[in-house]
N, C-alpha and C positions, 0 to 999 in steps of 0.2 A: 775170823774168833768171836764169841761174845764174852759175857759176861755169867755165862748159865754156865752150874756144874757140870762135869766132863758127862756124867751118866744122863743127862739132858739133850746134851747135844748130840750122843752116841744116838738118845732115840727119835730124837726130831729128823737126824742123818736118814736110818733105816726106814721113820714114817714116808721120808718122802724118796728116796731110791740114791739118795747121793751114795755114788761106790768112789769116796775118800771122804777120810775123818775132816771132822770138824775141831777147828783147836777151842779152847777152854782160856780168860782171862780172868779167872775170881777175884784175883787181887787186884786187877787194873791196871800192873806196873807197867806192862806194852801200851794200854792206851793211851795212860799218863805218859810214856815217850815218846808214841808217834803224833800227840794231838786229838785221840779219838774220845778222850776224856778230859775232862776239865779240874775232876775232884776226883778222890780216893773216893768217896761217897754217893758216886756217878750212877741213876738208877741203869744205865744201857746206855753204850757207847755209838759215838756219832756216829755214821754212814759216812766213811772215806776208804779211799783206796792210797797204797803204797803199795807199789812195785821196787822191790828191793833188787840190785842188782848181781855178779858173784862175789862181790868185796865185800858185798854185805851193805853198802851204801844206800839211799833212796834215790833211786833214778827218777822214778816216774812219781808226781802226785797228784791225786784226782781230789780236793777238798770239799767239791759237791758232787754227788751221785744221781744221776739218773736211772731206775730200774730199769726202762722202757731199750735205755742205747747203752748202758755203761759197760753189761760185759761182752761185747760186741767193739767198743772203742780199746776194751782192756785187752783183749787176745789182740788185734791189729798191732794197736804198740808193745804190747811182746815178743810178735813175730816180729815188729821193724828192729828189735832192741837187743834180740838173743836169737832169728831164726825159724825158720817155719817147725 
């Protein structure tokens, strides 16, 4: 999720060949709620990840993200929490 408008997210997703929809948070409501932004005027979101459980509660939080290892860690944690 980013603060970019939906059209820009869609264009970037198509350029990168993503097979899933990217969400936008132009108003920064979710970023403020989950702690990825500290102000509604912040220029870009912090790189954090939060896994939500079926009940919508935060199951795991990653306040610091390492691009090289993060995707594998999240996938492993998702499988452990929710099954393969």
